[in-house]
N, C-alpha and C positions, 0 to 999 in steps of 0.2 A: 435566467430572468425571462427568457422566451417561454419557458414552460410554467414557472411558478410565480412570476412577478404579478403585480396587480393587473396589468394589461396582458398577461401571458395566456396561453391556451387553457390552463387549469386555474388561473388566478381568481376568476369570479366564483367558481365552485368552491375553491379553498376558503375564500373570504366568507362565503355563505355558511360554511360549516366551521368557521372559526379555527381554521388550521393555518398555522404560519410556517412557511418553509423559507421563503425569501426574507432576508433581514432577521433570521433566527438561526439557532444552532443546527437544525436539520439541513438547512441550506448549505452551511459550511461543511458539514459531513458529506453531503452529496457532491459538492464541488470538489472536495479533496479526493473522494473516491473516484470521481470521473477523471481527475488529473493523474492520479497515482496508479490505478489498477493496470494500465498498460505495462507497467514495469513487471508485474507478476506474470502477465501473459507473455512478455518478451523472454522471460526466463523459462517458463513452463512449456510453451508450445514446442520449441526445438527439442527440449529434453524428452518430452512425451513422444514426439515423432521418431526420435532416435531409438527409444526403447520398444516401440511397436505396441500392439495390443494383444499379442498372443497370450500373455499371462492372464489378462482380464477375461479373455474369451474362454480360456481353460477353466478359470474359477466359476464362470457362469455356467458352463457345460456341466461342471461337477456339482451344481446345485446351490452355489452361493448367491445370496441376494445382491442387488446392486450396491447397497450400503456396505455389506460385508466385503464385497470385491474392492470397493473404494478404500475401506479402512485397512484391510489386510494385504492387499496387493498393490494398488495404485499409490496410496499415500506413502508407504515405506520407500517406494522407488523414486518419489519426487520430493521427499521431505527437505533435502538440502537446497534444491532449486527453489522450492516454495519459500523456505526461510530466507534465502538470498533475495528473492523478489519482495518479500515483506520488508526486509531491511532497506532495499532501494525505495520502496514506497514511503517508508518512514523518513528517509533522507529528503525525499521530494516534499513530503508533507510539512516537515520542519520549516522549510523556507518558502512554502507556497504563499504567493502574494496576490497575483493577478486575479484568478477566478474567485478566491476567497474575498478579496477586496470588493469585487462587484456584488457578490451575492450577500455579503454580511451587512452592508450598509454602515459599517463603522459605528455600531451602537456600543458606546463605551460601557464596559462591565458586563455586556451581554454577548456580543458577537465579536469580541476583540481577540485576535490571535497574537502570538508573540511578534511575528513580522509586522503586523498592523500596529501593534503597540510601540514598536521601535519607531515606525514612521510618525505616529502621533506625538511621541515624546520629542523627536527631532524637530517636527514642525512647531512645537511649543518652545523651542530653543532650550530644552532641558537635555543638553548633550551628555551630561554625566549619567543620568538615568538611561538614556538611549544606549549609551555605550555599555552599561551594566547588563541591560536586557540582551543586547547584541552579543555580549560575551557569553551569556547563558546559552544562546542559540549556537554559538561556536563550540561550546563544551558539548552540547548535544550532538553536534555534527562530528566531533572527534570520537565520541562514544559510538556513534553509528559506524564510523570508519573502522574502529577496533572490532566491532561485531562482524563487519563485512570481512575483514581479514581472517577472523576465526572460522567463519563459515567457509571461506575459500579454502583454507587449510583442510577442513573436514571433507569438503567435496573432492579435493585432489587426492587425499588419502583414500577415500572410498573408491574413486575411479582406479587408483593404482592397485588396490586390493582386488577389485573385480577383474582387472586386466590380468593380474597374476593368477587368479583362479581360472580364468578362461585359458590362458597360456599353459598352465599346469595340467589342465584337463585334456588338452590336445596332444600333449607329448606322450 
């Protein structure tokens, strides 16, 4: 709201150019990204520090472009950590209420997310519908947990095979 609201830093310029961020879908997307992206960073930063940058430097010295280095060297090394971070982002985005509530303005049918819809139904004393929507959120959360476990199994299997390859190469 400080940046994109009517009284925000960019509010008057956005209004003059008929661009809506606050109380519109772009604001919800920005708020969700702002709240959830630290989960990806939390997964990738330690992983990339552990791996070092020797492989990327080697690819660049051998003539690979930055994009080729990313796609062929960096991405395969971080794919499971990135996927795990995306799953954590999804889990947070499913239940995000605070930031989205502020930036969305609760415009029904336009900027309503599932958690906001549960709140609106509950405030209207429509408990059955609120419970049904909350159950849908719970189902999405369970699916997210299943995906998380699958990725964790793949990560541990990949780490184990790398360790065996390194141990086998040293003997």
